[in-house]
C-alpha positions as CSV (number, residue, x, y, z in Angstrom):
1,M,-2.7,0.2,-14.8
2,E,-3.6,0.0,-11.1
3,I,-7.2,0.3,-10.1
4,E,-7.7,0.3,-6.3
5,K,-9.8,1.7,-3.5
6,K,-8.5,2.4,0.0
7,F,-10.4,2.4,3.3
8,R,-9.9,3.0,7.0
9,V,-10.4,0.0,9.2
10,N,-13.3,-0.3,11.7
11,Y,-11.9,-3.4,13.3
12,Y,-9.7,-6.3,12.4
13,P,-11.5,-9.3,11.0
14,K,-10.8,-12.8,12.6
15,E,-9.0,-13.8,9.4
16,V,-6.1,-11.7,10.4
17,M,-4.9,-14.4,12.7
18,T,-4.5,-17.0,10.0
19,C,-3.9,-15.1,6.7
20,P,-0.5,-14.6,5.0
21,V,1.5,-11.5,6.1
22,K,4.2,-9.6,4.4
23,R,6.7,-7.3,6.1
24,I,7.2,-4.2,4.0
25,K,9.8,-1.4,4.2
26,Q,9.2,1.4,1.7
27,S,11.2,4.6,0.9
28,Y,11.0,7.2,-1.8
29,L,13.7,8.4,-4.2
30,S,11.3,11.0,-5.6
31,I,7.7,12.2,-4.9
32,T,7.1,13.8,-8.3
33,P,7.4,11.6,-10.2
34,E,6.7,9.0,-7.6
35,V,9.6,6.6,-7.5
36,R,9.8,4.2,-4.5
37,L,12.0,1.4,-3.2
38,R,10.3,-1.5,-1.4
39,S,11.5,-4.6,0.4
40,V,8.9,-7.3,0.9
41,N,10.3,-10.0,3.2
42,D,13.4,-10.9,1.2
43,E,12.5,-9.4,-2.2
44,F,13.3,-6.0,-3.5
45,Y,11.5,-3.7,-5.9
46,L,11.8,-0.3,-7.6
47,T,8.4,1.1,-8.6
48,I,7.3,4.2,-10.6
49,K,3.8,5.3,-10.1
50,G,1.7,7.8,-12.1
51,E,-0.6,10.5,-10.8
52,G,-4.2,9.7,-9.8
53,T,-6.3,8.0,-7.1
54,I,-8.4,5.1,-8.2
55,L,-6.8,4.7,-11.6
56,R,-3.0,5.2,-12.2
57,T,-0.1,3.6,-13.9
58,E,2.3,1.5,-12.0
59,N,5.6,0.0,-13.3
60,E,7.4,-2.3,-10.9
61,M,10.6,-4.1,-11.4
62,K,12.4,-6.6,-9.1
63,I,15.9,-5.5,-8.2
64,I,18.8,-7.2,-6.4
65,E,19.5,-6.5,-2.7
66,E,22.8,-4.8,-3.6
67,T,21.0,-2.3,-5.8
68,F,18.3,-1.8,-3.1
69,L,21.0,-1.1,-0.5
70,D,22.8,1.4,-2.8
71,L,19.6,3.3,-3.6
72,I,18.1,3.3,-0.1
73,S,20.9,5.7,1.0
74,R,19.5,8.3,-1.5
75,T,15.9,8.3,-0.4
76,I,13.9,11.2,1.0
77,G,11.4,11.4,3.9
78,T,10.9,8.6,6.4
79,T,11.0,4.9,5.7
80,I,7.5,3.4,6.0
81,I,7.4,0.0,7.8
82,K,4.2,-1.9,7.7
83,N,2.8,-5.4,8.0
84,R,0.5,-6.4,5.1
85,F,-2.2,-9.0,5.8
86,I,-3.6,-10.7,2.6
87,I,-7.3,-11.4,3.2
88,K,-9.6,-13.2,0.8
89,L,-13.1,-11.5,0.8
90,D,-16.4,-13.3,0.4
91,D,-16.9,-11.7,-3.0
92,G,-13.7,-13.1,-4.4
93,N,-11.7,-9.9,-4.1
94,T,-8.5,-9.8,-2.1
95,A,-8.0,-7.2,0.6
96,E,-4.6,-6.0,1.6
97,L,-4.7,-4.8,5.2
98,D,-1.7,-2.5,6.1
99,V,-0.9,-2.1,9.7
100,Y,1.8,0.7,10.0
101,E,4.6,0.6,12.5
102,N,6.6,3.7,11.2
103,P,6.1,6.6,11.0
104,V,2.4,6.3,12.0
105,S,2.0,3.4,14.4
106,A,-1.5,2.3,15.2
107,V,-2.8,3.5,11.8
108,S,-4.4,0.8,9.5
109,V,-5.8,1.0,6.0
110,V,-7.2,-1.7,3.7
111,E,-6.9,-1.6,-0.1
112,V,-8.6,-3.7,-2.7
113,E,-7.3,-3.8,-6.3
114,F,-9.8,-4.4,-9.2
115,L,-9.6,-5.6,-12.8
116,S,-11.8,-2.7,-14.0
117,A,-13.3,0.6,-13.0
118,V,-16.7,-1.0,-13.3
119,D,-15.7,-3.7,-10.7
120,A,-14.4,-0.9,-8.4
121,D,-17.7,1.0,-8.7
122,K,-19.8,-2.1,-7.9
123,F,-17.7,-3.0,-4.9
124,I,-19.6,-3.3,-1.6
125,P,-17.1,-3.2,1.3
126,P,-17.5,-5.6,4.2
127,D,-18.5,-4.1,7.5
128,W,-14.9,-4.3,9.0
129,F,-14.0,-1.6,6.3
130,G,-14.3,1.9,7.5
131,D,-14.7,5.1,5.5
132,E,-13.3,5.2,2.0
133,V,-10.1,7.4,1.8
134,T,-9.1,6.7,-1.8
135,Q,-9.4,10.4,-2.6
136,E,-7.7,11.7,0.6
137,E,-4.1,12.7,-0.2
138,R,-2.9,12.1,3.4
139,Y,-3.5,8.4,3.1
140,K,-1.1,8.0,0.1
141,N,2.1,6.3,1.3
142,K,4.3,9.0,-0.3
143,N,2.6,11.6,1.8
144,I,2.8,9.5,4.9
145,A,6.6,9.2,4.3
146,M,7.0,13.0,3.8
147,R,4.5,14.4,6.3
148,H,4.3,11.7,9.0
149,F,0.5,11.6,8.6
């Protein structure tokens, strides 16, 4: 079960300059059900996600590059390319700041995953977080891939 909240970004925190970054390429085999392919640096994944916003199921499995390359030719929509910055927050949570290159360059969102719905409800975002967009369908990656934001 994945429990997360998503926010727009008011500004980039100074930690962006020194935190780990992952280069992500993401495509979709299906939107309903949501089945995606993702490359993260030199690793490859197939993920099936359930419906929902804050709470939803997620099953992810690592796949080999050959399987990824075979399946990528069968995807729909546009491949999303983004850089994900992993930022430790003062409250102990981890923020994942996604800066998109394709298909919506100059768009940034930040996500935080939680261990429980109670933790998600109690979360107080830092001031560099903007408005919460967890419930806004246009900020889901599958919709970005299909509608170009």
